[in-house]
C-alpha positions in Angstrom: 5.5 12.4 5.8 4.3 9.2 7.4 0.6 10.5 7.9 0.5 11.7 4.3 1.6 8.3 3.0 -0.9 6.6 5.3 -3.7 8.7 4.0 -2.8 8.0 0.4 -2.3 4.3 1.0 -5.6 4.2 2.8 -7.3 6.0 -0.2 -5.8 3.4 -2.7 -7.0 0.6 -0.6 -10.4 2.1 -0.1 -10.8 2.5 -4.0 -9.6 -1.0 -4.6 -12.0 -2.7 -2.1 -14.9 -0.2 -2.7 -15.1 1.1 0.9 -14.8 4.4 2.6 -11.2 5.4 3.4 -12.2 5.7 7.1 -13.2 2.1 7.0 -9.8 0.8 6.1 -7.9 -0.8 9.0 -4.3 -0.7 8.2 -3.5 -3.4 10.7 -5.9 -5.8 9.3 -4.9 -8.7 7.1 -6.0 -7.6 3.7 -7.0 -11.1 2.5 -9.3 -11.6 5.6 -10.6 -8.2 6.0 -11.3 -7.2 2.4 -11.2 -10.5 0.5 -7.9 -9.4 -1.2 -6.7 -11.9 -3.7 -3.4 -11.9 -5.7 -5.0 -9.8 -8.5 -6.1 -7.1 -6.0 -2.6 -7.1 -4.4 -1.1 -6.7 -7.9 -3.5 -3.8 -8.7 -2.8 -2.1 -5.5 0.9 -2.5 -6.0 0.8 -0.9 -9.5 -1.4 2.0 -8.1 1.1 2.5 -5.2 4.1 2.5 -7.6 2.4 5.1 -9.8 1.3 7.2 -6.8 4.7 7.4 -5.2 7.0 6.9 -8.2 8.7 3.9 -6.8 9.1 0.2 -7.8 8.1 -2.5 -5.6 9.8 -5.9 -6.5 7.8 -9.1 -6.6 9.3 -10.6 -3.4 8.3 -7.8 -1.1 5.1 -7.3 -2.8 3.9 -10.8 -2.2 5.0 -10.7 1.4 2.8 -7.7 2.3 -0.3 -8.7 4.2 -1.6 -5.6 5.8 -2.0 -2.0 4.7 0.5 -1.0 7.4 3.2 -3.2 5.7 2.5 -1.3 2.5 2.8 2.0 4.4 6.0 1.0 5.9 7.5 -0.2 2.7 6.5 3.0 0.8 7.9 5.2 3.6 11.1 3.5 3.5 11.3 3.6 -0.4 10.4 7.2 -0.5 12.9 8.1 2.2 15.5 6.2 0.3 14.6 7.8 -3.1 14.8 11.3 -1.4 18.2 10.6 0.1 19.6 9.3 -3.2 18.4 12.5 -5.0 
């Protein structure tokens, strides 16, 4: 499951920052590596929420600085959602 989430998040980030998915470094700081600003992060969050059927509250959203943090949050949220179902 983690790999699929990583691939999907990588694809979302690549589309947002107009690069190839293979160029996305999940460990990189999004602001530094891809000039991610608050609007970019908001757009990524909305896309991630739509893609995975989850909701990301403001506090964790603004705390996410890397692609890996997004992957980790989504993995936990999807797992929690599956457990609750």
